[in-house]
N, CA and C of each residue as an Amber inpcrd file, in Angstrom:
protein
   306
  94.0990000  74.4220000 -27.5550000  93.1340000  73.3640000 -27.3890000
  93.7790000  72.0210000 -27.7100000  93.5570000  71.0720000 -26.8400000
  94.0470000  69.7200000 -27.0750000  93.0760000  68.9920000 -27.9940000
  93.6000000  68.4280000 -29.0540000  92.7810000  67.6860000 -30.0110000
  92.3620000  66.3520000 -29.3910000  91.0660000  65.9940000 -29.4740000
  90.6340000  64.7060000 -28.9330000  91.1850000  63.5540000 -29.7680000
  91.2690000  62.3910000 -29.1600000  91.7540000  61.2140000 -29.8730000
  90.7610000  60.7640000 -30.9530000  89.4630000  60.8840000 -30.6500000
  88.4250000  60.4690000 -31.5900000  87.3610000  61.5520000 -31.7310000
  86.7610000  61.5950000 -32.9020000  85.6180000  62.4680000 -33.1510000
  84.5180000  61.5780000 -33.7190000  83.4170000  61.4870000 -32.9910000
  82.2860000  60.6750000 -33.4310000  81.2300000  61.6030000 -34.0130000
  80.8740000  61.3360000 -35.2560000  79.8400000  62.0950000 -35.9490000
  78.5850000  61.2350000 -36.0220000  77.4540000  61.8230000 -35.6800000
  76.1810000  61.1140000 -35.7400000  75.2730000  61.8730000 -36.6980000
  74.8640000  61.2070000 -37.7620000  73.9590000  61.8300000 -38.7170000
  72.6380000  62.1230000 -38.0120000  72.1890000  63.3630000 -38.1550000
  70.9680000  63.7700000 -37.4580000  70.2720000  64.8580000 -38.2730000
  70.0080000  64.5590000 -39.5410000  69.3720000  65.5370000 -40.4170000
  68.0860000  66.0770000 -39.8110000  67.8900000  67.3710000 -39.8900000
  66.7020000  68.0130000 -39.3280000  66.4050000  69.2750000 -40.1140000
  65.2230000  69.7990000 -39.9390000  64.8440000  71.0480000 -40.5940000
  65.3240000  72.2200000 -39.7670000  65.4910000  73.3540000 -40.4100000
  65.9450000  74.5520000 -39.7180000  65.0220000  74.8800000 -38.5460000
  63.7260000  74.6260000 -38.7060000  62.7750000  74.9140000 -37.6280000
  62.9070000  73.9270000 -36.4790000  63.6930000  72.8730000 -36.6790000
  63.9050000  71.8970000 -35.6190000  63.0270000  70.6700000 -35.7190000
  62.1180000  70.6240000 -36.7070000  61.2570000  69.4670000 -36.8670000
  62.0520000  68.3030000 -37.4480000  61.7980000  67.1030000 -36.9340000
  62.4690000  65.9180000 -37.4540000  62.1540000  65.7650000 -38.9300000
  63.1830000  65.4730000 -39.7190000  62.9780000  65.2950000 -41.1460000
  63.7040000  64.0570000 -41.6440000  64.9680000  63.9590000 -41.3700000
  65.7900000  62.9000000 -41.9390000  65.5310000  61.5430000 -41.3360000
  65.9130000  60.5200000 -42.1000000  65.7300000  59.1350000 -41.6790000
  66.4390000  58.8590000 -40.3560000  67.6880000  59.2890000 -40.2420000
  68.4510000  59.0210000 -39.0130000  67.7860000  59.6640000 -37.8050000
  67.3520000  60.9060000 -37.9640000  66.6940000  61.6090000 -36.8670000
  65.4230000  60.8840000 -36.4610000  64.6230000  60.4930000 -37.4260000
  63.3600000  59.8140000 -37.1380000  63.5680000  58.4300000 -36.5430000
  64.7500000  57.8710000 -36.7160000  65.0220000  56.5210000 -36.2350000
  65.9740000  56.4830000 -35.0470000  65.9800000  57.5520000 -34.2580000
  66.6280000  57.5110000 -32.9550000  68.0040000  58.1060000 -32.8240000
  68.5510000  58.7090000 -33.8760000  69.9070000  59.2570000 -33.7690000
  70.0050000  60.2800000 -32.6430000  69.0430000  61.1700000 -32.5480000
  69.0820000  62.2090000 -31.5130000  69.0120000  61.6040000 -30.1180000
  68.2390000  60.5490000 -29.9750000  68.0910000  59.9050000 -28.6650000
  69.3860000  59.2370000 -28.2070000  70.2350000  58.8480000 -29.1610000
  71.4690000  58.1370000 -28.8190000  72.6440000  59.0500000 -28.5070000
  72.5410000  60.3310000 -28.8120000  73.6700000  61.2490000 -28.6250000
  74.1670000  61.2750000 -27.1870000  73.2690000  61.4720000 -26.2480000
  73.6750000  61.5380000 -24.8500000  74.2610000  60.2110000 -24.3890000
  73.6570000  59.1040000 -24.8260000  74.1800000  57.7950000 -24.4400000
  75.6100000  57.6140000 -24.9460000  75.8610000  57.9750000 -26.1980000
  77.2070000  57.8370000 -26.7640000  78.2090000  58.6710000 -25.9640000
  77.8720000  59.9200000 -25.6960000  78.7780000  60.8050000 -24.9560000
  79.0460000  60.2750000 -23.5500000  77.9950000  59.8560000 -22.8580000
  78.1640000  59.3510000 -21.4890000  78.9340000  58.0420000 -21.4630000
  78.6520000  57.1760000 -22.4120000  79.3440000  55.8870000 -22.4570000
  80.8350000  56.0860000 -22.7630000  81.1510000  57.0060000 -23.6470000
  82.5610000  57.3030000 -23.9390000  83.2550000  57.8390000 -22.6900000
  82.5970000  58.7410000 -21.9740000  83.1740000  59.2950000 -20.7470000
  83.3730000  58.1980000 -19.7040000  82.3810000  57.3190000 -19.5330000
  82.4890000  56.2270000 -18.5630000  83.6400000  55.2880000 -18.8960000
  83.9270000  55.1370000 -20.1740000  84.9990000  54.2410000 -20.6140000
  86.3620000  54.9350000 -20.6280000  86.3640000  56.2440000 -20.3790000
  87.6130000  56.9900000 -20.3870000  88.1440000  57.2650000 -21.7830000
  87.2710000  57.2080000 -22.7800000  87.6860000  57.4980000 -24.1490000
  87.7470000  59.0050000 -24.3550000  88.7790000  59.4610000 -25.0180000
  88.9670000  60.8850000 -25.3210000  88.2290000  61.1840000 -26.6230000
  86.9510000  61.5760000 -26.4950000  86.0540000  61.6780000 -27.6400000
  85.2680000  62.9820000 -27.6010000  85.0300000  63.5390000 -28.7800000
  84.0520000  64.6080000 -28.9700000  82.9520000  64.0050000 -29.8370000
  81.6980000  64.2030000 -29.4340000  80.5550000  63.6950000 -30.1920000
  79.8420000  64.8900000 -30.8150000  79.6080000  64.8190000 -32.1270000
  78.9370000  65.8980000 -32.8520000  77.8460000  65.3290000 -33.7370000
  76.8350000  66.1500000 -33.9990000  75.8210000  65.7640000 -34.9720000
  76.1600000  66.3930000 -36.3130000  75.6360000  65.7930000 -37.3530000
  75.8350000  66.3150000 -38.6940000  74.4890000  66.4560000 -39.3860000
  74.4960000  67.1460000 -40.4950000  73.3470000  67.1160000 -41.3920000
  73.4000000  65.7660000 -42.1130000  72.5580000  65.5870000 -43.0870000
  72.4420000  64.3060000 -43.7810000  73.7830000  63.8590000 -44.3760000
  74.1140000  62.5900000 -44.1460000  75.3210000  62.0020000 -44.7250000
  75.0070000  61.1950000 -45.9800000  73.7660000  61.2860000 -46.4530000
  73.3350000  60.6940000 -47.7220000  73.4200000  59.1790000 -47.7740000
  73.1980000  58.5390000 -46.6540000  73.1420000  57.0800000 -46.5950000
  71.8730000  56.6490000 -45.8480000  70.7780000  57.2900000 -46.1740000
  69.5320000  57.1000000 -45.4340000  69.1060000  55.6370000 -45.3480000
  69.3430000  54.8710000 -46.3980000  68.9160000  53.4730000 -46.4000000
  69.6620000  52.6450000 -45.3610000  70.7660000  53.1950000 -44.8250000
  71.5630000  52.4650000 -43.8430000  71.6060000  53.1680000 -42.4820000
  70.7760000  54.1870000 -42.3070000  70.8020000  54.9790000 -41.0870000
  70.1290000  54.3210000 -39.9140000  70.3460000  54.8550000 -38.7440000
  71.2230000  55.9560000 -38.3840000  72.7070000  55.6390000 -38.6290000
  73.4220000  56.6570000 -39.0670000  74.8350000  56.5420000 -39.4140000
  75.7000000  57.1460000 -38.3070000  76.8050000  56.4720000 -37.9960000
  77.7890000  56.9790000 -37.0370000  79.1630000  56.8230000 -37.6720000
  79.9610000  57.8900000 -37.6420000  81.3020000  57.8840000 -38.2350000
  82.3130000  58.1930000 -37.1350000  83.3850000  57.4270000 -37.1000000
  84.4320000  57.6620000 -36.1020000  85.7190000  58.0540000 -36.8220000
  86.2010000  59.2480000 -36.4830000  87.4730000  59.7420000 -37.0070000
  88.4890000  59.7870000 -35.8830000  89.7640000  59.6080000 -36.1280000
  90.4210000  59.6380000 -37.4290000  90.4060000  58.2930000 -38.1580000
  89.7940000  57.2690000 -37.5790000  89.7970000  55.9360000 -38.1820000
  89.0340000  55.8670000 -39.4970000  88.0800000  56.8050000 -39.6900000
  87.2150000  56.8140000 -40.8630000  86.3640000  55.5590000 -40.9380000
  85.8900000  55.0990000 -39.7670000  84.9680000  53.9700000 -39.6980000
  83.5500000  54.5010000 -39.8510000  82.7930000  53.9700000 -40.8040000
  81.4070000  54.3590000 -41.0530000  80.5160000  53.1890000 -40.6550000
  79.6040000  53.4430000 -39.7290000  78.6990000  52.4120000 -39.2300000
  77.2660000  52.7330000 -39.6250000  76.5150000  51.6800000 -39.9690000
  75.1230000  51.8550000 -40.3340000  74.1860000  51.1290000 -39.3920000
  72.9500000  51.5480000 -39.4000000  71.8770000  50.9940000 -38.5780000
  72.2610000  51.0120000 -37.0980000  72.8240000  52.1250000 -36.6570000
  73.2100000  52.2880000 -35.2520000  71.9830000  52.8260000 -34.5150000
  71.0890000  51.9060000 -34.1660000  69.7870000  52.2900000 -33.6410000
  69.4780000  51.7470000 -32.2520000  70.5160000  51.2910000 -31.5430000
  70.2790000  50.7860000 -30.1820000  71.5270000  50.9630000 -29.3170000
  71.3150000  50.9780000 -28.0250000  72.4410000  51.0840000 -27.0910000
  73.3370000  49.8650000 -27.1850000  72.7670000  48.6980000 -27.4740000
  73.5630000  47.4720000 -27.5980000  74.5500000  47.5900000 -28.7630000
  74.1030000  48.1360000 -29.8840000  74.9900000  48.3000000 -31.0390000
  76.0750000  49.3310000 -30.7370000  75.6880000  50.4060000 -30.0760000
  76.6690000  51.4250000 -29.6820000  77.7260000  50.8010000 -28.7810000
  77.2970000  49.9900000 -27.8210000  78.2460000  49.3300000 -26.9200000
  79.2220000  48.4490000 -27.6890000  78.7330000  47.7030000 -28.6580000
  79.6070000  46.8360000 -29.4500000  80.6270000  47.6600000 -30.2420000
  80.1760000  48.7710000 -30.8000000  81.0730000  49.6500000 -31.5620000
  82.1310000  50.2480000 -30.6440000  81.7180000  50.7100000 -29.4590000
  82.6720000  51.3040000 -28.5220000  83.6060000  50.2570000 -27.9270000
  83.1210000  49.0300000 -27.7260000  83.9910000  47.9400000 -27.2700000
  85.1330000  47.7410000 -28.2660000  84.7960000  47.7100000 -29.5550000
  85.8140000  47.5310000 -30.5930000  86.7620000  48.7240000 -30.6270000
  86.2150000  49.9220000 -30.4710000  87.0510000  51.1250000 -30.4840000
  88.0710000  51.0860000 -29.3540000  87.6570000  50.6220000 -28.1930000
  88.5930000  50.5060000 -27.0620000  89.7460000  49.5650000 -27.3940000
  89.4950000  48.5830000 -28.2620000  90.5290000  47.6410000 -28.6780000
  91.3080000  48.1500000 -29.8900000  90.9280000  49.3400000 -30.3780000
  91.5940000  49.9050000 -31.5470000  91.1780000  49.2520000 -32.8440000
  89.9850000  48.6380000 -32.8370000  89.5080000  47.9070000 -34.0030000
  88.1530000  48.4420000 -34.4550000  87.7500000  48.0060000 -35.6230000
  86.4160000  48.3090000 -36.1270000  85.4640000  47.2000000 -35.6900000
  84.2220000  47.5380000 -35.4830000  83.1720000  46.5560000 -35.2180000
  82.6410000  46.1180000 -36.5860000  83.1130000  45.0100000 -37.0700000
  82.8320000  44.5610000 -38.4330000  81.3430000  44.3770000 -38.7110000
  80.5720000  44.0010000 -37.7080000  79.1580000  43.6920000 -37.9140000
  78.3590000  44.8710000 -38.4550000  78.6850000  46.0960000 -38.0440000
  77.9130000  47.2780000 -38.4360000  78.6830000  48.1970000 -39.3930000
  79.8900000  47.8220000 -39.7230000  80.7470000  48.6260000 -40.5950000
  80.1800000  48.6340000 -42.0220000  79.9940000  49.8410000 -42.5640000
  79.5220000  49.9530000 -43.9440000  80.6210000  50.4940000 -44.8520000
  81.6770000  51.0380000 -44.2790000  82.8160000  51.5340000 -45.0420000
  83.9430000  51.8700000 -44.0830000  85.1660000  51.6870000 -44.5260000
  86.3110000  52.0890000 -43.6940000  87.4060000  52.6730000 -44.5230000
């Protein structure tokens, strides 16, 4: 298996039964998954997008983490913010506006 260049993690805490529970899930994280994957593909980025359980930063959610850069983004709740983050990623940089840790 060829390792992807980037791995994007999206916090999407949920209950085992599938009911929305976590802050990120309730605030659109699940709705953004397909957009992130499609936008990465359209841009030609070599990315795998995965969901995670709670990343324990609910006050700053939805949370998105990009590895191997270890960029942690908060309040990623719109396609416009995702676009800005991916624009920076294409340049090999962090999007400082939404960065909560690096």
